[in-house]
C-alpha positions in Angstrom: 58.0 -43.9 -50.9 61.1 -46.0 -50.8 62.5 -47.4 -54.0 65.0 -50.0 -55.0 65.9 -49.2 -58.6 67.7 -51.7 -60.7 70.3 -50.9 -63.4 67.6 -51.0 -66.1 65.2 -48.7 -64.1 62.9 -51.3 -62.6 61.5 -50.6 -59.1 61.8 -53.7 -57.0 59.7 -52.3 -54.2 56.7 -52.1 -56.6 57.3 -55.5 -58.3 54.8 -58.2 -57.5 57.5 -60.8 -58.0 60.0 -59.2 -55.6 57.3 -58.5 -53.0 55.8 -62.0 -53.1 56.5 -64.0 -50.0 53.7 -66.5 -49.5 53.2 -69.5 -51.7 50.0 -67.9 -53.0 51.7 -64.7 -53.9 54.6 -66.5 -55.6 52.1 -68.6 -57.5 50.2 -65.5 -58.6 53.5 -63.9 -59.8 54.4 -67.1 -61.7 51.0 -67.1 -63.4 51.3 -63.4 -64.3 54.8 -63.8 -65.8 53.5 -66.6 -67.9 50.3 -64.7 -68.9 52.4 -61.8 -70.3 55.0 -64.0 -71.9 57.9 -63.5 -69.6 58.1 -67.2 -69.0 57.3 -70.1 -71.3 55.4 -71.9 -68.6 54.3 -71.4 -65.0 57.5 -71.9 -63.1 57.9 -73.1 -59.5 57.7 -70.7 -56.5 61.4 -71.2 -56.0 62.2 -70.1 -59.5 59.9 -67.1 -59.5 61.1 -65.9 -56.1 63.3 -62.8 -56.5 65.5 -60.8 -54.1 66.5 -58.2 -56.7 69.2 -57.9 -59.3 72.8 -58.4 -58.1 76.2 -59.1 -59.5 75.6 -62.9 -59.5 72.7 -62.6 -62.0 73.0 -61.9 -65.7 71.3 -58.9 -67.3 69.3 -59.5 -70.4 70.2 -56.0 -71.6 73.9 -56.4 -70.9 73.9 -53.4 -68.4 75.6 -55.2 -65.6 78.7 -55.9 -67.8 78.5 -52.5 -69.3 78.5 -50.5 -66.1 81.3 -52.7 -64.9 83.3 -51.9 -68.0 82.7 -48.2 -67.6 83.4 -48.2 -63.9 80.0 -46.8 -62.8 77.4 -48.2 -60.4 74.4 -47.1 -62.5 73.9 -46.1 -66.1 73.0 -42.5 -65.4 76.6 -42.0 -64.0 78.1 -43.0 -67.4 79.4 -40.4 -69.8 77.8 -42.4 -72.6 74.3 -42.2 -71.0 71.9 -42.5 -72.7 73.5 -45.1 -75.0 72.3 -47.6 -77.6 71.9 -50.2 -75.0 69.5 -47.9 -73.1 67.7 -47.0 -76.2 67.2 -50.7 -77.2 66.1 -51.5 -73.6 63.5 -48.7 -73.6 62.2 -49.8 -77.0 61.7 -53.4 -75.7 60.1 -52.0 -72.6 57.6 -50.0 -74.7 56.7 -53.3 -76.5 56.3 -55.1 -73.2 54.1 -52.3 -71.9 51.7 -52.6 -74.8 51.5 -56.4 -74.5 50.8 -56.1 -70.7 48.2 -53.5 -71.2 46.4 -55.8 -73.7 46.7 -58.9 -71.6 46.3 -57.8 -68.0 43.5 -56.6 -65.8 43.7 -53.0 -64.8 45.0 -54.0 -61.3 47.7 -56.2 -62.8 48.7 -53.6 -65.3 48.9 -51.0 -62.6 51.4 -53.1 -60.6 53.5 -53.8 -63.6 53.4 -50.1 -64.7 54.9 -49.0 -61.4 57.5 -51.8 -61.3 58.7 -51.9 -64.9 57.3 -49.2 -67.2 58.8 -46.1 -65.6 62.4 -47.0 -66.5 63.4 -43.8 -68.2 62.2 -41.7 -65.2 63.9 -44.0 -62.7 67.2 -44.1 -64.6 67.5 -40.4 -64.3 67.1 -40.4 -60.5 
């Protein structure tokens, strides 16, 4: 199965937000992001639409800047990997996973699990 792995280990090709193309799919993604606390309100389809991480976006974990400073394309290529930034990111992810497990239907959680909660495995690929 094809993957598009971000710097933090997310799998875009499993992400309901990245995969959403219709208005209904985008609306469902916006509602899910609000439900789990990743947005303060249900945002517009335009705002929730995602084409993946890139150099024009900022990284909440500071990984984009860090990989640039270390001259690598992904964290696993860095001599400091795994570093404190990765540890902090994985700890945050574990907290998000627990929250999503408690708030989501099994189907919703399964989608989020594949997309966001296999970071450590994905980072080592």
